[in-house]
C-alpha positions as CSV (number, residue, x, y, z in Angstrom):
1,M,11.8,25.5,61.9
2,C,14.5,22.7,60.0
3,R,11.8,23.0,56.8
4,S,11.8,27.0,57.0
5,K,16.0,26.8,57.3
6,A,16.0,24.5,55.0
7,S,14.2,26.3,52.2
8,V,16.5,29.8,53.1
9,N,18.9,27.9,52.1
10,C,17.3,26.7,48.6
11,L,16.9,30.1,47.6
12,H,20.1,31.1,48.9
13,E,21.7,28.4,46.8
14,L,19.1,29.6,43.4
15,Y,19.8,33.2,44.0
16,T,23.6,32.6,44.0
17,S,23.7,30.5,41.0
18,K,21.5,33.1,39.0
19,K,23.5,36.0,40.2
20,I,27.0,33.6,38.7
21,H,25.0,32.4,35.9
22,G,24.3,36.5,35.1
23,Q,27.5,37.4,35.5
24,C,28.8,35.0,33.4
25,L,26.5,36.6,30.7
26,S,27.5,39.8,31.3
27,C,31.5,38.9,31.1
28,R,30.1,37.3,27.8
29,M,28.9,40.0,26.7
30,L,31.6,42.8,27.2
31,G,33.8,40.3,25.3
32,Y,31.5,39.9,22.4
33,I,31.0,43.9,22.7
34,W,34.8,44.7,23.1
35,Q,35.5,42.0,20.2
36,C,33.3,43.5,17.7
37,F,34.7,47.3,18.7
38,Y,38.0,46.4,18.5
39,S,37.3,43.9,14.6
40,S,35.7,46.9,13.5
41,C,36.9,49.7,14.7
42,L,40.2,50.0,16.9
43,R,42.5,46.9,15.1
44,F,42.6,49.5,12.2
45,W,43.5,52.6,13.9
46,L,45.8,50.6,16.0
47,K,47.7,49.2,12.8
48,W,48.0,52.4,11.0
49,F,49.9,53.9,13.9
50,L,51.8,50.7,13.7
51,R,52.3,51.8,10.6
52,L,53.3,55.7,11.1
53,V,55.5,54.4,13.6
54,T,57.7,51.3,12.4
55,G,57.0,52.0,8.4
56,R,55.9,48.4,7.5
57,C,52.2,47.3,7.0
58,E,51.3,44.1,9.8
59,L,52.3,41.4,7.1
60,Q,55.9,43.3,7.1
61,R,56.0,43.7,11.6
62,I,55.1,39.6,12.3
63,C,57.3,38.2,9.3
64,A,60.1,40.2,11.2
65,R,59.5,39.4,14.7
66,C,58.5,35.9,14.3
67,K,60.3,32.8,13.4
68,A,59.2,30.7,10.3
69,G,57.2,27.9,11.8
70,A,53.3,27.9,13.4
71,L,53.6,31.0,15.4
72,R,54.9,33.2,11.9
73,T,52.1,30.9,9.4
74,A,49.3,31.1,11.8
75,Q,49.4,34.9,12.6
76,I,49.8,35.5,8.6
77,E,46.6,33.9,8.4
78,H,44.6,35.6,11.0
79,S,45.8,38.7,9.3
80,L,44.9,38.1,5.8
81,K,41.4,36.8,7.1
82,S,41.0,39.7,9.6
83,S,41.7,42.1,6.3
84,K,39.3,44.1,4.6
85,S,40.8,44.4,2.1
86,K,40.0,41.9,-1.2
87,V,43.5,41.1,-2.2
88,L,44.8,39.5,0.6
89,R,41.6,38.2,2.0
90,A,42.0,36.5,-1.8
91,A,45.8,35.3,-0.7
92,L,43.9,32.0,1.4
93,S,42.2,30.6,-1.7
94,L,45.7,30.7,-4.6
95,K,46.8,28.0,-6.5
96,E,50.7,27.5,-6.5
97,N,50.6,29.0,-9.9
98,G,49.2,32.0,-9.3
99,L,51.0,32.6,-6.3
100,D,53.6,34.6,-7.8
101,E,50.9,37.1,-9.4
102,H,48.9,37.3,-6.1
103,L,51.9,38.3,-4.0
104,A,53.1,41.0,-6.4
105,Q,49.9,42.6,-5.8
106,I,49.9,42.0,-2.0
107,I,53.6,44.3,-1.9
108,Q,51.6,46.7,-4.3
109,E,48.5,46.4,-2.3
110,K,50.4,47.5,0.8
111,R,53.3,49.4,-0.6
112,V,55.8,47.6,0.1
113,K,59.3,48.8,-0.4
114,E,61.6,45.5,-1.0
115,Q,65.0,47.5,-1.1
116,K,64.1,48.1,2.7
117,D,62.9,44.6,3.3
118,P,64.4,42.4,1.1
119,T,63.3,38.9,3.2
120,F,59.8,40.0,3.3
121,K,58.4,38.2,-0.1
122,A,60.0,34.8,0.2
123,N,58.7,35.0,4.1
124,L,55.4,35.9,2.7
125,R,55.2,33.4,0.0
126,Q,56.5,30.7,2.5
127,C,53.1,30.9,4.5
128,L,51.3,31.3,2.0
129,L,52.6,27.9,0.3
130,Q,52.0,26.4,4.1
131,I,48.6,28.3,4.2
132,N,47.1,27.5,0.9
133,G,49.1,23.7,0.7
134,Y,47.0,22.6,3.9
135,S,43.6,23.4,1.8
136,E,44.3,22.0,-1.1
137,L,46.0,18.6,0.8
138,F,43.0,18.7,2.5
139,E,40.9,18.5,-0.7
140,A,43.2,15.5,-1.4
141,V,42.9,13.9,1.8
142,E,38.6,14.0,1.7
143,E,38.9,12.3,-2.3
144,L,41.1,9.7,-1.1
145,R,38.5,8.6,1.9
146,K,35.4,8.8,-0.3
147,Q,37.0,6.0,-2.9
148,V,36.1,2.7,-2.2
149,F,38.0,-0.4,-1.7
150,D,36.6,-1.7,-4.9
151,S,37.7,-5.3,-5.6
152,E,37.2,-5.5,-9.5
153,N,39.9,-2.6,-8.8
154,K,43.3,-4.7,-10.0
155,E,45.4,-1.8,-7.9
156,H,43.4,-2.1,-4.9
157,E,43.4,-5.8,-4.7
158,N,46.9,-5.7,-5.2
159,M,47.6,-3.0,-2.1
160,L,46.3,-5.1,-0.1
161,L,47.3,-8.4,-0.3
162,K,51.2,-6.5,-0.6
163,L,49.7,-5.0,3.6
164,W,50.1,-8.8,3.7
165,D,53.1,-9.9,2.5
166,L,54.8,-7.0,4.2
167,L,53.4,-8.0,7.7
168,M,53.0,-11.7,7.8
169,P,56.0,-12.6,4.7
170,S,56.2,-16.1,6.2
171,V,52.2,-17.1,6.3
172,K,51.2,-17.8,3.0
173,L,47.6,-16.4,2.2
174,E,45.2,-19.0,1.6
175,S,42.7,-17.2,-0.5
176,R,41.3,-13.7,-1.3
177,I,38.4,-14.4,1.2
178,T,39.5,-16.1,4.0
179,K,39.6,-15.9,8.2
180,Q,43.5,-15.5,8.0
181,W,43.0,-11.6,7.9
182,G,42.1,-11.9,11.4
183,N,45.4,-12.3,12.1
184,I,46.7,-8.7,11.4
185,G,43.4,-7.4,12.8
186,F,40.6,-7.3,10.3
187,Q,37.0,-8.1,11.1
188,G,36.0,-10.6,8.8
189,D,37.1,-13.2,5.8
190,D,37.1,-9.9,3.2
191,P,38.7,-7.0,4.8
192,K,36.6,-4.8,2.2
193,T,34.0,-4.3,4.5
194,D,36.5,-2.5,7.2
195,F,37.0,0.2,4.9
196,R,33.5,1.7,4.3
197,G,34.3,4.6,6.7
198,M,37.2,6.0,5.6
199,G,37.8,4.2,2.0
200,M,41.6,4.0,0.4
201,L,42.9,6.8,2.9
202,G,42.3,3.7,5.5
203,L,44.2,1.2,3.7
204,T,47.0,3.9,1.7
205,N,47.8,4.3,5.2
206,L,47.9,0.8,6.8
207,L,50.2,0.2,3.8
208,F,52.3,3.7,3.9
209,F,53.1,2.6,7.2
210,S,54.1,-1.0,6.7
211,E,56.3,0.0,3.5
212,N,58.2,2.7,4.9
213,H,58.4,1.3,8.4
214,T,58.1,-2.7,8.3
215,D,60.5,-3.4,11.2
216,V,58.3,-1.2,13.5
217,A,55.0,-2.3,12.2
218,R,55.7,-5.7,12.6
219,Q,56.9,-5.4,16.0
220,V,53.0,-3.2,16.9
221,L,51.2,-5.8,15.0
222,S,52.8,-8.2,17.7
223,H,52.5,-6.3,20.2
224,A,48.6,-6.1,18.8
225,S,48.5,-10.2,18.8
226,H,49.1,-9.8,23.0
227,P,47.3,-12.6,24.4
228,R,45.9,-10.0,27.6
229,L,46.8,-6.8,26.1
230,G,46.2,-7.3,22.0
231,Y,43.9,-5.2,19.8
232,S,42.6,-5.5,16.4
233,Y,45.7,-3.8,14.6
234,A,44.3,-2.9,11.4
235,I,41.0,-2.0,12.5
236,V,42.5,0.2,15.0
237,G,44.5,1.7,12.0
238,I,41.4,2.5,10.2
239,N,40.2,4.3,13.8
240,L,43.5,6.2,13.5
241,T,43.4,6.8,10.3
242,E,40.0,9.3,11.0
243,M,41.6,10.8,14.1
244,A,44.1,11.8,11.9
245,Y,41.6,13.1,8.9
246,S,38.9,15.1,11.9
247,L,42.2,16.5,13.8
248,M,43.4,17.8,10.2
249,K,39.8,19.0,9.1
250,S,39.2,21.2,12.3
251,D,42.7,22.2,11.5
252,A,44.3,21.6,14.3
253,L,47.3,19.7,12.2
254,K,48.2,23.2,11.5
255,P,50.4,24.1,13.6
256,H,52.0,20.8,13.0
257,F,52.9,20.9,9.3
258,Y,53.8,24.8,9.2
259,N,56.5,23.3,11.8
260,T,57.6,20.9,9.8
261,V,56.7,21.6,6.0
262,S,58.6,24.4,5.3
263,G,57.0,24.5,1.8
264,K,53.6,23.2,0.5
265,P,52.3,19.8,2.4
266,Q,51.9,16.6,0.3
267,M,49.8,13.5,0.8
268,K,53.3,12.0,2.5
269,H,52.9,14.4,5.2
270,F,49.6,13.4,5.7
271,H,51.1,9.9,5.7
272,H,53.9,10.2,8.2
273,F,51.8,11.8,11.1
274,Y,49.6,8.6,10.6
275,C,52.8,6.7,11.1
276,Y,53.0,8.8,14.3
277,L,49.8,7.8,15.6
278,A,50.0,4.3,14.6
279,Y,53.2,3.8,16.8
280,E,52.7,6.4,20.0
281,F,49.3,4.8,20.4
282,D,50.3,1.0,20.5
283,K,53.1,3.0,23.0
284,F,50.2,4.2,24.8
285,W,48.0,1.7,24.6
286,L,51.1,-0.8,26.6
287,E,51.9,1.4,29.0
288,E,47.9,2.1,30.3
289,E,47.0,-1.9,30.4
290,P,43.6,-1.7,30.1
291,E,41.7,-4.8,31.0
292,S,40.7,-5.9,27.9
293,I,39.3,-4.3,24.4
294,M,36.3,-3.0,25.8
295,E,37.7,0.0,27.2
296,F,39.0,1.1,24.1
297,N,36.8,3.9,23.5
298,R,37.5,5.3,26.7
299,Y,41.5,5.0,25.7
300,R,41.3,6.4,22.3
301,E,39.6,9.5,23.7
302,K,42.1,9.7,25.9
303,F,45.4,9.0,23.7
304,H,43.2,11.8,21.0
305,D,43.0,14.6,24.0
306,K,46.4,13.9,24.8
307,V,47.7,14.6,21.2
308,K,45.2,17.9,20.8
309,G,46.9,18.8,23.7
310,Q,50.2,18.7,22.3
311,L,48.8,20.2,19.0
312,Q,48.0,23.1,21.0
313,M,51.8,23.7,21.7
314,P,53.4,26.8,19.3
315,E,56.3,24.5,18.4
316,V,54.7,21.2,18.0
317,T,56.6,18.4,15.8
318,L,54.4,15.4,16.1
319,I,57.1,13.2,14.1
320,M,57.4,9.2,14.5
321,T,60.6,8.3,16.2
322,V,61.2,4.9,17.6
323,D,63.1,4.3,20.8
324,Q,66.0,2.5,20.5
325,E,66.0,-0.9,22.3
326,K,68.3,-1.2,25.1
């Protein structure tokens, strides 16, 4: 009897799980069908109807209802990607010197009357600068990441030595290859081996933080030297560079840049975001109080999820703000 009852329960659970799974598949299928129908047919007629009623194209309506920032630029980007017009889609891969000419083509293509909408051209131009600037910036970041640290390159060597001088002003480096590098969080006697993953991007970020926020960088280094809560300052910094790089590669950084940079983002804006990560991770690590450095990966992922969650907010601006000591 017990066996029979157990068998019935197992069959019921199996049937229920299959039913739920089937319902999920059905929902996905319906969602896919709706998306195809909307994008291929309904969206076109909806845009046509709104153009007829408002006298404005979709790009104009977005610029009119959304204030400058991520919400407007992201919607403009989506509209351009979804367009069947080659002129509009081509606007997503422009260089700055060809922007104004292409902007005129868009205005002509969409039959925009500039006298009736005098702010549209400037607003769309700003969005295009942000969209294309993000792509160009990532190319520059990628190029710097691929650049290998070369100990024969004087510029590379000077950057590394300058990093030491900024972080350890009262301690003289005994030689280029020395265990002293461990004092600022490198793993071996020669830091060049630690830059293999992120290349010169890792060193450039570390140096930018130390040059532009020297006191804060030294404070973070002192926290990293804590006997119980310490961590490898330079290695963690390179790891955070990888985090910033990955977030940019996945386009997760777009809302932040669209909200904080009104025009074309530059490399310095990427470095500033790294500074935010370095400062905020240090605070996060001290607040969490991990039992040991062996738990780094777990807390690193926790911090990553926190930042990624913030980046999903439409009005996000992740700018380093130093807490005033009481």
